C-alpha positions in Angstrom: 101.4 75.6 70.7 104.5 76.3 73.2 103.3 79.3 75.8 105.6 81.9 76.1 106.7 85.7 76.4 108.9 87.6 73.7 112.3 87.7 75.5 113.1 90.6 77.7 109.2 91.1 78.5 107.2 90.1 81.6 104.0 89.5 82.9 103.3 91.3 86.4 101.3 89.5 89.1 98.6 91.5 90.9 100.7 91.9 94.2 103.8 92.9 92.1 101.6 95.7 90.4 100.5 96.8 93.5 104.3 97.6 94.4 104.9 98.6 91.0 101.9 101.4 91.3 103.2 102.4 95.1 106.8 103.0 93.7 105.6 105.0 90.8 103.6 107.0 92.9 106.3 108.1 95.3 108.0 109.3 91.8 105.1 111.1 90.6 104.4 112.9 94.2 107.9 113.9 93.6 107.5 115.3 90.2 104.6 117.2 91.3 106.0 118.5 94.0 108.5 120.5 91.6 105.8 121.6 89.3 106.2 119.5 86.8 102.7 118.4 84.8 102.2 115.4 82.8 101.6 114.4 79.2 101.6 111.3 76.9 102.8 110.3 73.6 102.6 107.3 71.3 104.0 103.9 71.5 105.0 104.0 68.0 107.1 107.3 66.6 108.1 107.8 62.8 111.6 106.3 62.4 112.6 109.7 61.1 112.2 110.9 64.6 114.2 108.1 65.8 116.9 107.7 64.1 120.2 109.6 64.2 119.3 110.9 67.9 121.0 107.8 69.9 124.3 107.3 68.1 124.7 104.7 66.1 124.9 101.9 68.9 121.1 103.1 69.9 120.0 103.6 65.9 121.2 99.7 65.9 118.7 98.8 69.0 115.7 100.4 67.6 112.6 98.0 67.3 111.0 98.7 63.8 107.6 98.4 63.0 106.6 96.8 59.4 104.3 98.7 57.3 100.9 97.7 56.5 99.8 95.5 53.9 101.7 94.2 51.7 105.2 95.6 52.7 107.2 93.7 50.4 105.7 95.4 46.8 107.0 98.3 48.0 110.3 97.0 49.2 113.8 98.2 47.7 114.6 94.8 46.2 118.5 96.2 45.4 118.7 97.0 48.8 117.6 93.4 49.5 119.8 92.0 46.6 122.8 93.5 47.6 121.8 93.0 51.6 121.9 96.6 52.4 120.0 95.8 55.6 119.7 99.8 56.6 117.7 100.7 53.3 116.0 97.3 53.0 114.5 97.9 56.4 113.6 101.7 55.3 111.7 100.7 52.4 109.5 98.5 55.0 109.2 100.1 57.8 108.5 103.3 58.4 107.5 103.9 62.1 109.1 102.4 65.3 109.2 101.6 68.9 109.8 104.7 70.9 113.4 104.4 72.5 113.1 106.5 75.1 110.7 109.1 76.2 113.1 112.6 75.4 113.1 112.7 71.5 109.4 112.0 71.3 109.7 114.4 74.1 111.2 117.0 72.0 108.6 116.3 68.7 106.5 116.9 70.9 107.7 120.4 72.0 108.0 121.1 68.3 104.4 119.7 67.9 102.6 121.6 70.3 104.4 124.9 70.6 101.4 126.6 70.4 99.9 124.9 73.2 102.7 125.4 76.0 104.5 128.3 77.8 108.2 128.5 78.2 110.5 126.9 80.0 107.8 123.8 79.7 108.0 121.4 82.9 106.7 118.2 81.9 107.2 114.6 84.1 105.8 111.4 81.8 105.7 107.9 83.1 105.4 105.4 80.1 107.2 101.9 78.7 110.0 101.7 76.2 111.8 99.5 73.9 114.8 98.9 73.1 116.3 95.5 71.0 119.0 94.8 73.9 120.2 91.7 75.1 118.6 91.0 78.5 120.1 90.3 81.7 120.0 91.0 85.3 118.1 94.4 85.8 118.0 95.2 81.5 114.7 94.4 79.5 113.6 94.9 76.3 110.5 96.3 77.3 110.5 98.5 80.5 109.3 101.8 82.3 111.2 105.0 82.1 110.0 107.6 84.9 111.3 111.3 83.0 111.1 115.2 84.1 112.4 117.0 81.7 112.4 121.3 81.5 112.2 123.4 77.7 113.2 126.7 77.3 115.5 127.7 79.6 119.5 127.4 80.2 119.5 128.3 83.8 121.8 125.9 85.8 119.2 126.3 88.5 117.2 123.3 86.6 120.5 120.7 86.7 120.4 121.6 90.3 116.8 121.1 91.1 117.3 117.8 89.0 119.4 117.0 91.0 117.3 117.6 94.3 114.8 115.3 92.4 116.9 112.4 92.2 117.9 113.0 95.7 114.3 113.0 97.0 112.9 110.1 95.3 115.2 107.9 96.3 115.5 109.1 99.9 112.3 108.4 99.8 112.3 105.1 98.8 115.0 104.2 101.1 117.8 103.4 98.5 121.3 105.2 99.0 122.6 106.3 96.2 125.6 108.3 94.2 124.5 111.0 92.3 127.7 111.6 89.3 127.5 114.4 87.7 130.2 115.9 84.1 129.7 118.0 81.7 129.9 116.4 77.8 131.8 119.7 76.9 134.8 119.0 79.1 134.7 115.5 77.5 135.0 117.2 74.0 137.9 119.4 75.9 139.7 116.9 76.7 139.3 115.1 73.2 141.0 118.3 71.8 143.6 118.7 74.2 144.5 115.4 73.4 144.8 115.8 69.7 141.7 114.4 68.6 139.3 117.1 68.4 137.0 115.3 65.4 136.9 112.1 66.9 135.4 113.3 70.6 132.1 111.5 70.1 134.0 107.9 69.3 136.2 108.8 72.4 132.9 109.5 74.4 131.3 106.5 73.4 134.1 104.2 74.4 134.7 105.6 77.6 131.0 105.4 78.6 131.7 101.3 78.9 134.6 101.8 81.5 132.7 100.5 84.5 131.9 97.4 82.0 135.0 96.8 80.7 137.5 98.6 82.2 141.1 100.4 81.1 142.5 97.9 79.1 138.6 96.9 77.0 138.3 101.1 76.3 141.7 101.5 75.3 141.4 98.4 72.8 137.9 100.2 71.5 139.9 103.3 71.3 142.6 101.7 69.1 140.2 100.0 66.9 138.7 103.5 66.3 142.3 104.7 65.4 143.0 106.8 68.7 146.8 106.6 68.8 148.2 105.7 72.2 150.3 108.6 73.0 146.1 110.5 72.9 144.8 107.5 75.2 147.5 108.4 78.0 146.6 111.9 77.7 143.0 110.9 77.8 143.2 108.6 80.6 145.7 111.7 82.6 142.1 113.3 82.8 139.9 110.3 83.5 142.2 109.4 86.8 141.2 112.9 88.7 138.8 112.5 90.8 137.5 116.1 92.0 137.0 119.6 90.2 140.2 121.1 91.8 142.9 118.3 90.4 141.1 118.4 87.1 141.0 121.9 86.9 144.8 122.2 87.7 145.2 119.7 84.6 143.7 122.2 82.0 145.0 124.8 79.7 144.2 128.0 79.4 141.0 126.4 76.8 138.1 128.5 77.1 135.4 125.9 76.2 136.9 123.7 78.8 137.1 126.6 81.3 133.4 127.7 80.5 132.1 123.8 81.0 134.2 123.3 84.2 132.5 126.9 85.3 129.0 125.6 84.9 129.6 122.2 86.8 131.0 124.2 89.7 128.3 126.7 89.5 125.8 123.5 89.8 127.6 122.5 93.2 127.0 126.3 94.5 123.3 126.1 94.2 123.2 123.1 96.1 126.1 123.8 98.5 124.6 124.0 102.1 121.2 122.1 101.2 121.9 119.1 103.1 121.4 116.4 100.3 120.4 113.0 101.8 122.7 111.0 99.2 126.2 111.5 97.9 126.8 113.8 94.9 129.9 113.5 93.1 131.8 115.0 89.8 132.8 112.4 87.8 134.7 113.1 84.6 134.7 109.2 83.6 131.0 109.6 83.2 129.9 109.6 79.2 126.6 109.1 79.0 126.4 107.4 75.1 123.4 108.8 73.8 124.6 111.5 70.9 121.9 114.5 71.4 123.3 115.8 75.3 125.6 118.9 74.9 126.2 119.9 78.3 125.9 118.5 82.2 124.8 114.9 82.3 123.9 112.8 85.1 124.0 109.4 86.4 122.6 108.1 89.5 124.1 104.3 91.1 123.0 102.2 94.1 125.7 102.5 97.0 125.1 98.9 98.1 123.5 97.1 95.0 125.0 95.7 91.7 122.8 97.1 89.6 124.1 99.0 87.4 122.8 102.7 86.5 119.6 103.6 88.0 118.6 106.7 86.3 120.5 109.3 83.8 120.3 112.4 81.7 121.7 115.5 80.9 121.5 118.7 79.1 120.3 118.9 75.0 119.8 122.2 73.8 119.9 121.1 70.4 117.6 118.5 70.1 114.3 120.2 69.1 116.2 122.0 66.3 116.2 118.8 64.4 112.7 118.6 64.4 112.4 122.4 62.9 112.6 125.1 66.4 115.9 125.7 66.8 117.6 127.2 69.7 115.4 125.9 72.3 117.5 124.1 75.2 116.5 121.5 77.4 117.1 119.2 80.1 116.0 116.1 81.9 116.4 112.9 84.0 115.1 109.6 83.5 114.5 107.0 86.5 115.0 103.4 85.4 111.8 102.1 87.1 112.6 98.6 86.3 116.0 98.4 88.1 114.6 100.7 90.9 112.0 98.2 91.4 114.4 95.0 91.2 116.7 96.8 93.9 113.6 97.4 96.1 112.6 93.8 95.9 115.8 92.3 96.5 116.2 94.4 99.9 112.8 94.0 101.0 111.8 97.7 101.1 108.2 97.2 99.9 105.7 98.2 102.5 104.3 94.8 103.9 100.8 95.7 104.2 100.7 96.8 100.5 97.0 96.2 99.8 96.9 94.5 96.0 93.2 92.7 96.5 89.6 93.9 98.2 89.8 94.5 102.0 87.3 92.3 102.8 85.9 89.1 101.2 81.4 88.7 102.0 81.0 84.7 102.6 77.6 83.3 102.5 76.4 79.9 103.8 73.3 79.2 101.6 71.5 80.9 98.5 68.9 83.3 100.9 71.9 84.3 102.9 73.9 84.8 99.5 71.4 87.3 98.4 71.5 89.2 102.3 75.7 89.2 101.3 74.9 90.6 98.0 73.2 93.7 99.5 75.7 94.0 102.5 78.7 94.1 99.6 77.3 96.8 97.3 76.4 99.1 100.9 80.4 98.6 101.5 81.2 99.4 98.0 79.3 102.4 97.9 81.1 103.8 101.2 84.3 103.6 99.0 86.3 100.3 100.7 86.9 97.5 98.0 85.1 94.6 98.7 84.1 91.3 97.0 81.5 88.2 97.2 82.3 85.1 97.0 80.0 83.6 94.1 79.5 80.2 95.2 77.4 79.8 98.8 78.7 77.0 100.9 81.9 75.3 102.2 83.8 78.4 104.5 87.3 76.5 104.2 87.1 77.1 100.7 85.8 80.8 101.0 88.5 81.6 103.5 91.2 80.2 101.6 89.7 82.5 98.7 89.8 85.1 100.9 93.4 84.7 101.9 94.6 84.3 98.0 93.1 87.6 97.3 95.3 89.3 99.9 92.0 90.1 101.8 92.3 91.7 105.0 88.8 90.7 106.3 86.0 88.2 105.6 82.5 88.8 107.0 80.3 85.6 107.3 76.7 86.0 106.7 74.1 83.0 108.2 70.5 83.1 109.2 71.8 84.1 112.9 73.1 87.2 111.1 70.4 88.1 109.1 67.6 88.2 111.9 70.3 90.6 113.8 70.8 92.7 110.9 74.7 91.6 111.2 78.0 89.8 109.6 80.3 88.2 111.6 83.7 89.9 110.9 86.7 88.5 111.1 90.5 89.8 111.2 92.4 87.5 108.6 96.2 89.0 110.3 95.1 88.8 113.9 92.2 86.5 114.1 90.0 88.6 116.0 86.0 87.9 115.4 83.1 90.1 115.9 79.4 90.6 115.2 78.9 94.4 113.9 76.1 96.1 111.7 76.7 96.7 108.1 77.2 100.5 109.3 79.8 98.9 112.3 81.7 97.3 109.4 81.8 100.5 107.0 83.4 102.3 109.8 85.7 99.5 110.9 87.3 99.1 107.8 87.7 102.9 106.8 
């Protein structure tokens, strides 16, 4: 049997997991600072919960889970014969792996409406799955770190989420650009261009602008039946780099003016707050997911070719799909895998991350091994990570094991140490060596 992993997934070595925990710890600390509380949702959701929320491309990337038992016995034979994959899949699969954390959160809010108080501010750090083509910084199984708030239309939350982005990336020492736009500005552009009924198609094409360029976007717009004259009008707007120049092109369209006013108010909240990263208005920012209704966000690294490190936006109508209308929401997500890759590439993880025990206790023979077992037990009782090499004897082998584990120290026990109630503690970094009592070793290690 050939041993391997499904494409787009990874194993993590102990040191890699130590780095990930450090990264998640910083992100979680910031979430808590802004008064968000943790929740968790299941790996699987009903397909009815997931489908129709991410746009046509998102629906294609959902991982489906086969029904239990003899799933073919209740399959749609007619759909199979006619090669109608959507209908056939529905007949053999009722569940799917979650695509993101936002739609499950909306479902969670509706189901637990009697258990939460609005506004409800939650964070969630869990894996999601997408049947996307694996490439640099893109995986089929990956973690998202989300913060969302439901139950308020206040634009102060948009400003707060921008602060969270700014704070996290500053603590991680990754300079980023935080881009801000508004979905209804894009809807307004479509209306001014005379294609108001095709604004979602326009948005999905614009969302690929940084990947396929203007020529590629124009080609896709043409394929979607959008005339060249309308495309020219669209790109007139997309060429504007700031709020003032964008405003100069707007006619007296109330929807566009109101949306632009919301973006300006978010900037007003953040005025003079000395953000540590760049904040930019970017009319080309589209965010392809279908559920966004207001301000949208995206974060990219300044000096790393890694694509988006995070994104989000307002989704005022999402809970209504699940039976609780008029509950506004807004949230952002951190792309943990890409952030990890940037930290790794730039050497930004702390050099002293401990991925193993702090000390390994080594013994010369069976008698000293019994003594060593009691010593390592006392060290552990003091709350210090410690291990005991299972086979007494050759110190060279035990030293190598301590180094492989990432231990900072090795404590050696022999006849002399047992007689003096001491251990020979060696610092594996500096090479310094001292004969210390177990109490002194505990103090040293602490």
